[in-house]
Legacy VTK file of the C-alpha trace (Angstrom):
# vtk DataFile Version 3.0
C-alpha trace
ASCII
DATASET POLYDATA
POINTS 507 float
-102.424 -16.387 -23.536
-104.890 -13.875 -23.289
-108.387 -13.884 -23.483
-110.000 -10.345 -23.987
-114.004 -9.989 -24.392
-116.542 -6.921 -24.302
-120.202 -6.250 -23.754
-121.684 -3.457 -25.978
-121.549 -0.311 -24.399
-124.699 0.407 -22.986
-127.259 3.905 -23.641
-127.137 6.090 -21.093
-130.894 7.594 -22.297
-131.926 6.210 -19.055
-131.130 4.028 -16.053
-130.147 0.459 -16.090
-132.151 -2.745 -16.810
-132.258 -6.429 -16.532
-130.795 -6.803 -20.497
-127.744 -5.321 -19.334
-127.453 -7.108 -16.215
-127.683 -10.587 -18.714
-125.014 -9.380 -20.992
-122.716 -8.366 -18.176
-123.125 -11.573 -16.212
-122.454 -13.585 -19.396
-119.122 -11.493 -20.171
-118.235 -12.246 -16.195
-118.228 -16.305 -16.796
-116.089 -16.127 -19.675
-113.583 -13.730 -17.666
-113.692 -15.864 -14.780
-113.436 -18.968 -16.155
-110.325 -17.907 -18.350
-109.061 -16.231 -15.306
-109.296 -20.313 -13.604
-107.211 -21.546 -16.949
-103.833 -19.146 -15.862
-104.817 -16.946 -18.651
-104.414 -12.974 -18.932
-107.958 -11.654 -18.929
-108.654 -8.719 -19.787
-112.975 -7.467 -19.020
-114.315 -4.558 -21.010
-118.178 -2.752 -20.164
-119.200 0.610 -20.110
-121.450 3.159 -21.381
-122.262 4.603 -25.046
-122.907 8.053 -24.392
-123.448 10.104 -27.241
-125.784 10.510 -30.448
-129.363 11.789 -30.864
-131.364 9.534 -28.099
-129.337 10.622 -25.572
-129.477 14.409 -26.523
-133.473 13.871 -26.836
-133.541 12.531 -23.506
-131.286 15.159 -22.011
-133.542 18.071 -23.538
-136.443 16.016 -22.362
-135.828 15.926 -19.038
-134.469 20.078 -19.135
-130.856 18.976 -18.540
-127.967 19.411 -20.460
-126.470 16.024 -22.424
-123.134 15.938 -20.462
-125.326 15.747 -17.342
-127.301 13.432 -18.227
-124.718 10.796 -19.075
-122.518 11.672 -16.103
-125.868 10.930 -13.857
-126.587 7.361 -15.603
-122.976 6.369 -16.710
-122.680 5.877 -12.669
-125.609 3.840 -12.536
-123.895 1.658 -15.168
-120.865 1.695 -13.409
-122.220 0.921 -9.540
-124.255 -1.945 -11.555
-121.489 -4.029 -12.520
-120.086 -4.747 -8.863
-123.509 -5.267 -7.557
-123.907 -8.139 -9.942
-120.960 -9.359 -9.207
-118.439 -8.331 -12.085
-115.366 -8.188 -12.728
-114.509 -5.973 -14.836
-111.286 -4.550 -15.915
-112.000 -1.621 -17.011
-115.385 0.503 -17.514
-115.336 2.991 -20.780
-117.121 5.962 -21.205
-117.139 7.432 -24.579
-117.062 10.790 -23.442
-113.614 9.805 -21.958
-110.992 12.746 -23.890
-108.757 9.966 -24.311
-111.597 7.974 -26.358
-112.784 10.667 -28.219
-108.774 11.319 -29.864
-108.809 7.856 -30.282
-111.775 7.946 -32.431
-111.107 10.899 -34.684
-107.220 9.359 -35.059
-109.076 5.837 -36.624
-111.283 8.078 -38.611
-108.649 10.183 -40.082
-107.085 7.199 -41.039
-110.160 5.567 -42.642
-110.749 8.947 -44.605
-106.503 8.896 -45.745
-107.070 5.415 -46.901
-109.854 6.763 -49.653
-113.260 5.352 -47.871
-114.937 8.553 -47.026
-116.673 10.910 -48.952
-119.316 13.758 -49.367
-122.666 13.318 -50.448
-126.278 13.871 -49.043
-128.504 10.845 -47.656
-132.142 10.560 -46.952
-133.635 7.634 -45.039
-136.493 6.829 -42.984
-134.806 7.232 -39.331
-135.098 5.967 -36.180
-134.105 8.223 -33.399
-133.948 5.447 -30.228
-131.900 3.655 -32.564
-129.704 5.938 -33.806
-130.484 4.588 -37.423
-131.783 4.758 -40.566
-133.928 1.803 -41.853
-133.767 -0.337 -45.063
-137.103 -0.609 -46.519
-137.106 -4.487 -45.841
-136.320 -3.478 -41.743
-139.831 -1.252 -41.768
-142.617 -2.432 -39.872
-146.726 -2.371 -41.333
-147.229 1.853 -40.328
-144.308 2.630 -41.462
-142.798 1.514 -37.486
-139.239 0.231 -35.855
-139.627 -3.035 -35.407
-137.645 -2.438 -32.270
-139.283 0.587 -30.358
-142.734 0.507 -32.471
-142.451 3.965 -32.908
-143.378 5.474 -36.514
-140.233 7.060 -38.422
-139.029 10.087 -39.551
-138.130 11.136 -43.034
-134.811 12.710 -42.915
-131.836 14.039 -45.709
-128.969 15.851 -44.700
-125.717 16.598 -45.837
-123.119 13.989 -44.311
-119.673 12.124 -45.284
-119.736 8.411 -46.172
-118.238 5.734 -45.035
-118.085 3.429 -48.156
-119.314 0.060 -47.059
-119.803 -0.979 -50.752
-116.336 -1.254 -51.108
-115.937 -4.958 -48.408
-118.210 -6.199 -49.892
-116.472 -9.021 -51.733
-113.605 -8.567 -48.646
-116.601 -9.456 -46.163
-117.987 -12.523 -47.707
-114.660 -13.943 -48.010
-114.374 -13.049 -44.536
-117.634 -15.312 -43.678
-116.382 -17.846 -46.208
-112.904 -18.401 -44.392
-113.971 -17.990 -40.742
-117.346 -19.915 -40.027
-117.532 -19.139 -36.763
-116.427 -15.326 -36.836
-120.248 -14.958 -35.746
-122.158 -17.275 -33.495
-124.444 -18.933 -33.063
-124.834 -20.011 -36.695
-128.341 -18.772 -37.263
-126.932 -14.965 -36.496
-123.633 -15.868 -38.605
-126.241 -16.304 -41.778
-128.735 -13.450 -40.672
-124.953 -11.412 -41.237
-124.113 -12.882 -44.391
-127.386 -12.358 -45.567
-127.772 -8.701 -45.459
-123.847 -8.755 -46.831
-125.149 -11.243 -49.780
-128.346 -8.792 -50.280
-125.833 -5.812 -51.632
-123.840 -3.061 -49.305
-124.810 0.491 -49.667
-122.587 3.262 -48.160
-123.591 4.530 -45.385
-123.210 8.051 -43.560
-120.238 8.794 -41.303
-121.167 11.693 -39.731
-123.765 13.936 -38.811
-124.177 17.458 -39.812
-127.461 18.683 -37.436
-126.403 17.380 -34.512
-123.814 18.995 -32.387
-123.764 15.818 -29.106
-120.959 14.075 -30.630
-117.190 13.604 -31.391
-115.875 16.599 -33.286
-114.833 15.194 -36.903
-111.569 16.946 -37.422
-111.531 17.783 -41.174
-114.773 19.707 -40.541
-115.538 21.243 -37.539
-119.346 21.049 -38.152
-119.980 17.739 -38.260
-119.809 14.692 -35.029
-119.405 11.218 -36.293
-122.406 9.127 -36.288
-122.457 7.844 -32.970
-122.427 3.859 -34.049
-118.721 4.421 -35.016
-117.846 6.470 -32.385
-119.493 3.552 -30.134
-117.735 0.705 -32.236
-113.869 1.518 -31.493
-114.445 1.371 -28.012
-113.680 -1.664 -27.827
-110.085 -0.707 -29.488
-109.663 2.768 -28.141
-109.976 1.620 -24.107
-106.576 -0.580 -24.402
-104.680 2.159 -25.395
-105.210 4.260 -21.944
-106.970 1.356 -19.871
-104.193 0.876 -17.390
-102.373 -3.060 -17.189
-104.669 -5.321 -15.030
-102.957 -6.441 -11.633
-101.262 -9.819 -12.115
-100.477 -9.344 -15.596
-96.925 -10.631 -17.033
-94.262 -7.861 -16.659
-94.168 -6.296 -19.811
-93.067 -3.564 -21.712
-96.187 -3.544 -24.337
-98.928 -1.654 -24.215
-102.394 -3.345 -23.869
-103.101 -2.739 -27.354
-100.615 -5.070 -28.933
-100.776 -7.900 -25.699
-104.493 -8.435 -26.241
-105.834 -6.827 -29.843
-108.211 -8.576 -31.559
-110.822 -9.019 -29.102
-111.128 -12.645 -28.193
-115.304 -12.441 -27.961
-117.952 -9.979 -28.335
-120.642 -10.039 -26.928
-123.871 -8.535 -28.487
-127.801 -8.611 -28.744
-129.477 -9.054 -31.774
-130.637 -5.810 -32.090
-127.455 -4.589 -32.526
-125.765 -7.077 -34.778
-125.981 -5.395 -38.188
-123.081 -2.588 -37.106
-121.025 -5.724 -35.428
-121.034 -8.358 -38.001
-120.901 -6.036 -40.562
-119.836 -2.211 -40.547
-117.867 -3.461 -37.950
-114.861 -5.762 -39.921
-115.627 -3.470 -42.129
-114.263 -0.586 -40.622
-111.695 -2.303 -39.209
-110.379 -3.554 -42.431
-110.898 0.058 -44.035
-108.237 1.392 -40.965
-106.075 -1.271 -40.907
-106.617 -2.763 -38.223
-107.082 -6.269 -37.111
-110.733 -7.986 -36.705
-112.093 -9.432 -33.431
-112.309 -13.399 -33.302
-115.608 -13.951 -32.798
-118.844 -11.689 -32.314
-121.275 -14.014 -29.782
-125.343 -12.383 -30.910
-127.566 -13.015 -27.700
-131.290 -13.350 -27.618
-133.740 -11.232 -26.086
-135.109 -11.415 -21.620
-138.865 -11.331 -23.109
-141.618 -10.145 -20.829
-144.999 -10.246 -21.910
-143.764 -11.496 -25.199
-141.730 -8.106 -26.274
-137.434 -7.541 -25.494
-137.590 -5.962 -22.179
-136.675 -2.105 -23.019
-136.662 1.075 -21.065
-138.318 2.551 -23.979
-140.792 0.474 -24.110
-141.294 0.360 -20.085
-141.438 -3.506 -19.391
-138.122 -3.742 -17.271
-137.140 -5.563 -14.026
-134.846 -3.619 -12.024
-131.630 -5.606 -11.090
-131.056 -3.683 -8.230
-134.397 -5.241 -6.226
-133.640 -8.378 -7.098
-129.950 -8.440 -5.481
-131.140 -7.046 -2.798
-134.000 -9.648 -1.690
-132.137 -12.739 -3.340
-128.773 -11.550 -3.543
-126.156 -11.480 -6.784
-125.317 -15.305 -7.489
-129.347 -16.587 -7.656
-129.540 -13.081 -10.422
-126.807 -14.557 -12.616
-127.621 -18.832 -12.199
-131.154 -17.798 -13.237
-130.564 -15.977 -16.387
-128.155 -18.515 -17.505
-130.316 -21.431 -16.351
-133.754 -20.253 -17.482
-132.591 -18.837 -21.396
-130.899 -20.517 -23.024
-127.927 -18.367 -24.266
-128.366 -17.386 -27.429
-131.902 -17.820 -27.978
-134.718 -15.729 -27.153
-136.591 -16.090 -23.533
-138.543 -15.701 -21.126
-137.920 -14.546 -17.641
-140.384 -13.750 -14.828
-140.669 -13.307 -11.091
-142.852 -16.871 -10.768
-139.874 -18.751 -13.042
-137.377 -16.921 -11.052
-138.314 -18.286 -7.422
-139.004 -21.999 -8.910
-135.731 -22.188 -10.232
-134.154 -20.522 -6.577
-136.588 -22.910 -4.541
-136.309 -26.105 -6.322
-132.171 -26.223 -7.991
-130.412 -23.440 -5.813
-131.925 -24.015 -2.465
-133.075 -28.022 -2.409
-130.419 -28.852 -4.758
-127.597 -27.121 -4.349
-128.204 -25.632 -1.048
-129.864 -28.753 0.853
-126.525 -31.032 -0.512
-123.568 -29.237 0.806
-125.958 -28.831 4.269
-126.154 -32.238 4.017
-123.093 -33.837 3.212
-121.553 -31.221 5.819
-123.976 -32.172 8.083
-123.889 -36.335 7.935
-120.116 -35.515 8.153
-119.975 -33.911 11.542
-122.158 -36.178 13.090
-121.113 -39.615 11.405
-116.811 -38.378 11.342
-116.541 -35.406 13.818
-116.103 -32.707 10.973
-112.767 -34.885 9.386
-112.803 -35.865 5.637
-111.836 -39.562 5.491
-109.294 -40.171 3.866
-110.753 -43.008 1.422
-111.077 -44.506 -1.990
-113.513 -42.941 -4.269
-116.867 -43.986 -5.451
-115.807 -45.431 -8.857
-119.705 -45.274 -9.949
-119.355 -41.442 -8.758
-116.199 -41.006 -10.069
-117.316 -42.444 -13.518
-120.276 -39.592 -13.383
-117.665 -36.798 -13.243
-115.067 -38.560 -15.586
-114.593 -35.419 -18.697
-117.296 -33.343 -17.136
-114.455 -29.818 -16.910
-112.725 -31.168 -20.777
-116.690 -30.599 -21.636
-116.904 -27.289 -19.915
-114.295 -25.819 -21.222
-114.881 -26.793 -24.499
-119.061 -25.171 -24.587
-117.405 -22.416 -22.909
-114.828 -22.110 -25.890
-118.040 -21.613 -27.736
-119.877 -19.157 -25.842
-122.442 -21.838 -24.437
-122.524 -20.859 -21.695
-126.315 -22.450 -20.620
-124.951 -26.038 -21.791
-121.988 -25.451 -19.738
-124.097 -24.658 -16.748
-126.263 -27.509 -17.544
-123.448 -30.204 -17.386
-122.549 -29.134 -14.078
-125.727 -29.287 -12.833
-126.319 -32.684 -13.846
-123.851 -33.788 -11.436
-125.271 -31.524 -8.881
-128.474 -33.592 -9.723
-126.530 -37.198 -9.709
-125.342 -36.624 -6.094
-128.156 -35.717 -4.780
-129.272 -38.887 -6.296
-126.387 -40.960 -5.093
-126.827 -39.556 -1.258
-130.697 -41.178 -1.292
-129.219 -44.316 -2.751
-126.352 -45.195 -0.810
-128.708 -43.702 2.413
-125.313 -42.799 4.469
-127.151 -42.433 8.175
-128.193 -46.456 7.066
-124.594 -46.981 7.236
-122.921 -45.598 9.618
-126.094 -48.349 12.139
-123.104 -50.943 10.791
-119.580 -50.538 12.073
-118.892 -53.165 9.723
-119.552 -50.848 6.382
-117.674 -47.942 8.110
-114.581 -48.195 4.978
-118.016 -48.178 3.084
-119.710 -44.951 4.731
-116.018 -43.295 4.325
-115.666 -43.714 0.560
-119.398 -41.788 0.376
-118.606 -39.545 2.526
-115.322 -38.375 0.552
-116.836 -38.780 -2.711
-119.809 -36.456 -2.238
-116.928 -34.102 -0.315
-114.313 -34.749 -3.499
-118.017 -34.045 -5.943
-118.893 -30.642 -4.067
-115.655 -29.117 -4.324
-115.368 -29.942 -8.462
-118.436 -29.203 -8.631
-117.731 -25.383 -6.618
-114.807 -24.993 -9.216
-116.708 -25.455 -12.206
-119.510 -23.066 -10.897
-117.531 -20.730 -9.589
-117.862 -18.288 -13.032
-121.684 -18.486 -12.582
-121.938 -18.184 -8.184
-118.640 -16.845 -7.016
-119.835 -15.117 -3.976
-121.000 -18.430 -3.340
-118.790 -21.387 -4.380
-116.249 -19.340 -2.645
-118.554 -19.969 0.734
-118.527 -23.594 -0.649
-114.957 -23.987 -1.220
-113.756 -22.137 1.934
-116.162 -24.873 4.144
-114.451 -27.397 2.200
-110.575 -26.295 2.897
-110.377 -25.735 -0.942
-109.671 -22.872 -3.262
-111.218 -21.938 -6.230
-108.147 -20.501 -7.946
-107.325 -23.630 -10.876
-109.336 -25.224 -13.543
-106.721 -28.387 -13.173
-108.376 -28.479 -9.688
-111.755 -28.822 -11.702
-111.192 -32.878 -11.722
-112.799 -35.788 -8.926
-109.417 -36.721 -7.358
-107.217 -33.535 -8.093
-107.123 -31.672 -5.035
-109.148 -34.030 -2.064
-110.769 -31.996 0.510
-109.124 -30.345 3.493
-110.095 -29.041 6.933
-113.596 -29.114 7.164
-115.629 -25.858 8.182
-119.052 -24.499 8.989
-121.426 -23.945 6.346
-124.306 -21.182 6.519
-127.092 -22.049 4.300
-125.865 -20.923 0.678
-129.334 -20.320 -0.137
-132.169 -19.477 2.547
-135.649 -20.917 1.785
-136.984 -17.371 2.830
-134.342 -14.840 1.793
-134.140 -10.736 3.474
LINES 1 508
507 0 1 2 3 4 5 6 7 8 9 10 11 12 13 14 15 16 17 18 19 20 21 22 23 24 25 26 27 28 29 30 31 32 33 34 35 36 37 38 39 40 41 42 43 44 45 46 47 48 49 50 51 52 53 54 55 56 57 58 59 60 61 62 63 64 65 66 67 68 69 70 71 72 73 74 75 76 77 78 79 80 81 82 83 84 85 86 87 88 89 90 91 92 93 94 95 96 97 98 99 100 101 102 103 104 105 106 107 108 109 110 111 112 113 114 115 116 117 118 119 120 121 122 123 124 125 126 127 128 129 130 131 132 133 134 135 136 137 138 139 140 141 142 143 144 145 146 147 148 149 150 151 152 153 154 155 156 157 158 159 160 161 162 163 164 165 166 167 168 169 170 171 172 173 174 175 176 177 178 179 180 181 182 183 184 185 186 187 188 189 190 191 192 193 194 195 196 197 198 199 200 201 202 203 204 205 206 207 208 209 210 211 212 213 214 215 216 217 218 219 220 221 222 223 224 225 226 227 228 229 230 231 232 233 234 235 236 237 238 239 240 241 242 243 244 245 246 247 248 249 250 251 252 253 254 255 256 257 258 259 260 261 262 263 264 265 266 267 268 269 270 271 272 273 274 275 276 277 278 279 280 281 282 283 284 285 286 287 288 289 290 291 292 293 294 295 296 297 298 299 300 301 302 303 304 305 306 307 308 309 310 311 312 313 314 315 316 317 318 319 320 321 322 323 324 325 326 327 328 329 330 331 332 333 334 335 336 337 338 339 340 341 342 343 344 345 346 347 348 349 350 351 352 353 354 355 356 357 358 359 360 361 362 363 364 365 366 367 368 369 370 371 372 373 374 375 376 377 378 379 380 381 382 383 384 385 386 387 388 389 390 391 392 393 394 395 396 397 398 399 400 401 402 403 404 405 406 407 408 409 410 411 412 413 414 415 416 417 418 419 420 421 422 423 424 425 426 427 428 429 430 431 432 433 434 435 436 437 438 439 440 441 442 443 444 445 446 447 448 449 450 451 452 453 454 455 456 457 458 459 460 461 462 463 464 465 466 467 468 469 470 471 472 473 474 475 476 477 478 479 480 481 482 483 484 485 486 487 488 489 490 491 492 493 494 495 496 497 498 499 500 501 502 503 504 505 506
């Protein structure tokens, strides 16, 4: 089995912000979970470096576009390890190999009869690098995303015959009800298709910062078609990840089509309409699923470099650690919806859930084991009452993550953290320890708590890998296999010491 997950590639017109971190963290959770299943996993992220927004930002700074791209691409590359992301490759659309593949695939689209010359005129947002339909324009002739006034542009272009795929796209959506999720986004994409597809520019004539059109060197490809092909082109030159079974297959044969494209809702049309049509035109198999998540909001607005309302993920990580950020973003905002974030809600989640509920549970359990059993895990029957609470948990988590329901899966696990805290208070091991006749009962309670912590550590590992590795190491356990995410599947071994997982006053 293989699992191939991608983030969108991020524009290099400015430095990364928390919105970029959000998608990367989500993709990493899925990648790590599927590695726990024993699958061959490929996780791709990278940067989108061509197009007018990058050229304009570079010129405003008095530098060449390539210089700005090089500078900010390294910032995005540095963000991934800071987040604890385990991506297998980082693609840049200025990679020579990517550019060559774009030229090859789009020449094939032309050879197949889906490209023609024409003149395009329409309302254009330079920050979106996108022409807007009349029903996509806000009052005052403004972009609904960036709130800037649109410009009227006319240009000689080569066109992609998107309208030729009207029926095939409608058939795709009729046959594959899970092609786009959540369902509201599926309906939005289908509604756009049913409204009637118009042919769209494939190239730009008045722009030089892009991939040169091989049959007409006075044009470059429209940045969106260049960018979308990264998901396919990367597999043609990325190195084989360590741990993949030896095989003569290249990565395209091995991994395509992609299992999941994770995107934000502002680029839904490109990924759910243009992208499948382009692949059909090039006779390339379609991806399995596109999951569209919502916005992280501050003061009611999407976080945006252009608007200036951003939180710096590097600053959050420096003080609280990457795991706290990963947990907060997927706990606070239901994945797939818009949701507000703030420093206040972050600190509240950190203290009440990470420090008090998980951190304190781990410290108390290991502390009681040290006091009452000399730090040696008792070989005792597990409490059937607590065992029932864990029954079927792994399967439910797997099912939810198969549907990219990251927040719901996290909540399933966290309910067991809360339940174990209640269990400690109900069973009061400190009272049991006072009565030698209840030694067996105490052994069962301690063994059950240790085993519950181990299972939680295994299942939480994709969300908080560094913290869970510390917890599991203290329990003498491993995070490796998801098969170990069952109560009783692999009992706690030699128990060690554990520093506070989430200090109340982090540096």
